[in-house]
Every structure is written in C-alpha cells, then in structure tokens.
C-alpha beads as a LAMMPS data file, in Angstrom:
LAMMPS data file: protein, C-alpha beads

74 atoms
73 bonds

1 atom types
1 bond types

-500.0 500.0 xlo xhi
-500.0 500.0 ylo yhi
-500.0 500.0 zlo zhi

Masses

1 110.0

Atoms # bond

1 1 1 -326.485 -156.535 297.454
2 1 1 -324.201 -153.482 297.336
3 1 1 -320.436 -153.197 299.248
4 1 1 -320.785 -149.574 299.974
5 1 1 -321.355 -148.610 303.702
6 1 1 -323.893 -146.353 304.460
7 1 1 -325.906 -145.127 307.146
8 1 1 -329.606 -144.990 307.803
9 1 1 -329.559 -141.329 305.752
10 1 1 -329.087 -142.819 302.655
11 1 1 -332.725 -143.781 302.326
12 1 1 -333.226 -139.887 302.759
13 1 1 -330.553 -139.002 299.839
14 1 1 -332.556 -142.330 297.934
15 1 1 -335.904 -139.956 298.081
16 1 1 -334.278 -136.520 297.438
17 1 1 -332.926 -138.309 293.852
18 1 1 -335.980 -139.984 293.066
19 1 1 -338.273 -137.025 293.590
20 1 1 -335.244 -134.299 292.333
21 1 1 -335.447 -132.719 296.018
22 1 1 -333.107 -130.092 297.766
23 1 1 -330.172 -131.399 300.152
24 1 1 -331.731 -131.827 303.411
25 1 1 -328.192 -131.503 305.145
26 1 1 -325.245 -132.183 304.085
27 1 1 -325.255 -135.435 305.426
28 1 1 -327.304 -137.237 303.279
29 1 1 -325.590 -135.422 300.375
30 1 1 -322.952 -137.177 301.267
31 1 1 -324.663 -140.789 301.316
32 1 1 -324.585 -142.570 298.139
33 1 1 -328.758 -142.770 296.968
34 1 1 -329.233 -146.507 297.003
35 1 1 -330.781 -146.336 293.425
36 1 1 -328.718 -149.605 292.422
37 1 1 -331.352 -151.702 294.222
38 1 1 -334.084 -149.987 292.583
39 1 1 -335.369 -149.896 288.957
40 1 1 -337.906 -146.624 288.753
41 1 1 -338.161 -147.179 284.597
42 1 1 -339.940 -150.765 284.713
43 1 1 -341.635 -150.996 287.934
44 1 1 -342.902 -154.102 288.320
45 1 1 -346.554 -155.729 289.349
46 1 1 -348.563 -152.162 287.166
47 1 1 -350.847 -154.977 286.344
48 1 1 -351.719 -157.849 289.480
49 1 1 -351.886 -161.332 289.038
50 1 1 -355.599 -162.050 289.012
51 1 1 -356.901 -163.381 292.614
52 1 1 -357.507 -167.400 292.421
53 1 1 -361.166 -168.731 291.415
54 1 1 -363.023 -169.266 294.398
55 1 1 -365.329 -172.524 295.576
56 1 1 -368.415 -170.656 296.714
57 1 1 -370.959 -173.931 297.415
58 1 1 -369.078 -175.428 300.057
59 1 1 -368.764 -173.470 303.680
60 1 1 -365.691 -172.060 304.763
61 1 1 -363.220 -173.059 307.173
62 1 1 -363.381 -170.350 309.034
63 1 1 -364.355 -171.192 312.463
64 1 1 -367.270 -168.403 312.924
65 1 1 -370.491 -168.846 314.716
66 1 1 -372.273 -168.078 311.148
67 1 1 -370.469 -171.081 309.430
68 1 1 -371.203 -173.154 312.497
69 1 1 -374.581 -172.962 313.259
70 1 1 -375.227 -173.402 309.301
71 1 1 -373.232 -176.917 309.922
72 1 1 -375.642 -177.710 313.384
73 1 1 -378.715 -177.034 312.378
74 1 1 -378.489 -177.240 308.175

Bonds

1 1 1 2
2 1 2 3
3 1 3 4
4 1 4 5
5 1 5 6
6 1 6 7
7 1 7 8
8 1 8 9
9 1 9 10
10 1 10 11
11 1 11 12
12 1 12 13
13 1 13 14
14 1 14 15
15 1 15 16
16 1 16 17
17 1 17 18
18 1 18 19
19 1 19 20
20 1 20 21
21 1 21 22
22 1 22 23
23 1 23 24
24 1 24 25
25 1 25 26
26 1 26 27
27 1 27 28
28 1 28 29
29 1 29 30
30 1 30 31
31 1 31 32
32 1 32 33
33 1 33 34
34 1 34 35
35 1 35 36
36 1 36 37
37 1 37 38
38 1 38 39
39 1 39 40
40 1 40 41
41 1 41 42
42 1 42 43
43 1 43 44
44 1 44 45
45 1 45 46
46 1 46 47
47 1 47 48
48 1 48 49
49 1 49 50
50 1 50 51
51 1 51 52
52 1 52 53
53 1 53 54
54 1 54 55
55 1 55 56
56 1 56 57
57 1 57 58
58 1 58 59
59 1 59 60
60 1 60 61
61 1 61 62
62 1 62 63
63 1 63 64
64 1 64 65
65 1 65 66
66 1 66 67
67 1 67 68
68 1 68 69
69 1 69 70
70 1 70 71
71 1 71 72
72 1 72 73
73 1 73 74
C-alpha cells in the first residue's frame, strides 16, 4: 500500500518505465511509476500448478442433455 497520491496516468508512467519508453505526456512524466507494487525480477507462476486429477469413471454433475439422457437410459 502506498500513501503517495497518484491519478490514472500513473499506470501510463509504469508502462513507460517498465518498457523503457519515452514519456508520452508531461502529466505522466510527473507521476510515480508504481514499480514499488511489482517484482519484475522474480515473477510468480513461471511454472503454473498442475491441474487436479479428475474422476473420469462417473458422469459429470453438469445438467446437459447428454448426461441427463445417459442417466435415464443407461
């Protein structure tokens, strides 16, 4: 949490700083770049977690016609 006052151009300043772009306006140049909120050197989720195993031996709980017909006719 920051106690620095900023307006919506602060996100523009962050993009300019992050990607080493020239300032697009004087207003954006005067803003803080909000980089204190992000860690670009150690980004999380570089390896996403694996999906949970799903039980494929039972019918799903989704009320579609295919599953409904399988339970009434099978």
